[in-house]
N, C-alpha and C positions, 0 to 999 in steps of 0.2 A: 490435468487439472488447471494449469495456467502456462503461459509462455512469456519468456523474458526477452526483450529486444532493446538494443541501444537506441536511444532517442536522439537523433542527430540535431534536431532544431532546439531542443530544450536542455541539452547538456546533461542528461541523466539516462535512466533506464525506465522503460514502461513494463508493467506486468499486467497482462490481460488474461482473465479467466477464459477457459475454453467453452464454458456454457454460461448463460445468463444467470445472474444472481443479484440479490439485494442485500447489502451488508447492514448489519446491526451496529450502528455507531456506538450505542450505549455500552455494549459488551466490549467493543474495541477500546473505548476510552478508559475502561477499568485497568487495562494492562499496559498502556503507553502514556508518555508525556504528551499532552495535547497543546499544540501551538495555536491552532485556529479551528473553530467549530462552526459549521453552518448546516442547514438541513440537507444540502446536496454534496458537500465536501468536508473532509476532515484533514487537518494537517497534524502529523505526529512527529516526534523526534525520538530516536533510539541511538544514544551516543552522539556521534557527529552526523548521523544519517537523518535526513528529513524526507518524509514520505507524504505525498498528497494522495488521499484516498477518496475516490469518487463513489457515490452511493451504489452505482451499478457494478462496482467491483474493480475498475481499472485503478492501478497504482502508478504514480510517478515518483521514482526514487531519485533523490538529489544527493550530491556529495558522496557518492559511493560507486566504485568501479568493480567491486568484488561480487561477482555473480552468485557465488556460493552464499554469501551473507544476504544478498537480495532474496535468494530463494528461501532461506531460513526465515527471514522477516515476513515474506509473503505467506508462507505456510502458517506462521503465527497469526497473522491478520485474518486470513481466510478461516482458520480453525476457530477464531473467536466469533465467527458468524456462520450460520447455517448455509450450506451450499445447496 
């Protein structure tokens, strides 16, 4: 469904879907605290974790080193949008 990799240059983790998708930001915004909203990117916060969500499905997770938590958050985000 997706792969999680440490992002050396941005100081976080990236989550990339294994197939192309287009996320539904309206659905995602109903379930997360929104920090920034634009047509191509959304920034949400869950606890101390900040996540940049790109419309095409890539996630950039900041302030979190726990890959289990990142996986859980990614599943929540992707489940809010059709794959």
